[in-house]
C-alpha positions as CSV (number, residue, x, y, z in Angstrom):
1,M,187.7,87.1,38.9
2,Q,190.6,89.4,38.6
3,M,190.1,90.1,42.2
4,A,190.2,86.8,43.7
5,D,193.7,86.3,42.0
6,T,195.1,89.4,43.3
7,F,193.9,89.3,46.8
8,H,195.6,85.9,48.3
9,F,192.7,85.2,50.8
10,V,189.9,85.3,49.0
11,E,189.1,81.6,48.1
12,K,187.6,80.8,45.0
13,E,186.9,77.5,45.1
14,N,184.8,79.0,48.3
15,F,182.9,80.8,44.3
16,L,179.7,80.0,44.0
17,H,178.2,81.4,40.7
18,Q,174.9,81.9,41.1
19,G,172.8,84.6,41.3
20,I,171.6,83.7,44.8
21,V,172.9,82.2,47.8
22,E,171.6,80.5,50.5
23,D,173.6,79.6,53.8
24,G,172.0,79.0,56.7
25,N,170.5,82.4,57.8
26,V,173.2,84.4,55.4
27,I,171.0,85.3,52.3
28,T,173.7,87.4,49.7
29,G,173.1,87.3,45.6
30,I,174.4,89.6,42.9
31,G,173.2,92.9,42.5
32,M,171.5,92.4,39.2
33,F,169.6,89.6,40.9
34,F,167.3,92.2,43.4
35,R,164.2,90.4,42.4
36,E,165.3,87.0,43.4
37,F,166.5,88.1,46.6
38,A,163.1,89.9,47.5
39,E,161.5,87.2,46.5
40,T,164.3,84.6,48.6
41,V,163.7,86.8,51.3
42,L,160.2,87.6,51.4
43,R,159.6,83.4,51.0
44,R,162.3,83.3,54.2
45,F,159.5,84.8,56.3
46,G,156.6,82.4,54.8
47,Y,155.2,84.9,52.2
48,D,153.7,83.1,49.4
49,V,155.2,85.2,46.2
50,G,153.9,82.8,43.8
51,T,155.6,81.8,40.6
52,R,156.5,84.7,39.0
53,F,157.6,87.1,41.2
54,M,158.2,90.8,40.0
55,R,158.7,89.9,36.1
56,D,157.1,87.5,33.2
57,S,159.2,84.7,34.6
58,P,162.4,83.7,35.9
59,T,165.8,84.3,33.7
60,E,168.3,80.6,33.5
61,Y,171.3,81.9,33.8
62,T,174.9,79.8,33.6
63,E,177.6,79.3,35.7
64,D,179.8,81.2,32.9
65,E,177.8,83.6,32.0
66,L,177.3,84.0,36.1
67,T,181.6,84.7,36.1
68,F,182.5,87.7,36.0
69,Y,185.9,89.9,34.5
70,W,187.0,93.1,34.2
71,S,188.5,94.1,30.6
72,E,192.4,95.0,30.9
73,D,192.7,98.2,31.2
74,E,189.8,98.3,34.0
75,Y,191.7,96.0,35.7
76,R,195.6,97.7,35.2
77,E,193.0,100.8,36.4
78,F,191.9,98.8,39.6
79,L,195.7,97.8,40.2
80,E,196.7,101.5,40.1
81,E,194.2,102.6,42.0
82,L,195.4,99.8,44.0
83,K,198.7,100.8,44.5
84,A,198.0,103.9,47.2
85,Y,197.0,101.5,50.2
86,S,200.2,99.8,49.3
């Protein structure tokens, strides 16, 4: 989330704190949701993958759990590295 504060072109109101998001023909997801991503793509192509694709049962996450922040040290390190591109 700190990157969204740093780069003014990032529109925070457009963030969807979800594992997988489908918008038209675009499917995107957070890296830890690789199974759900594969499942979504396979379903899009018409494959029946059942209800427990590659896992015992889907895990539900809250919006807060899918909002990621760097530690203060990590964020400062990022800002220092960013200076090289200014």
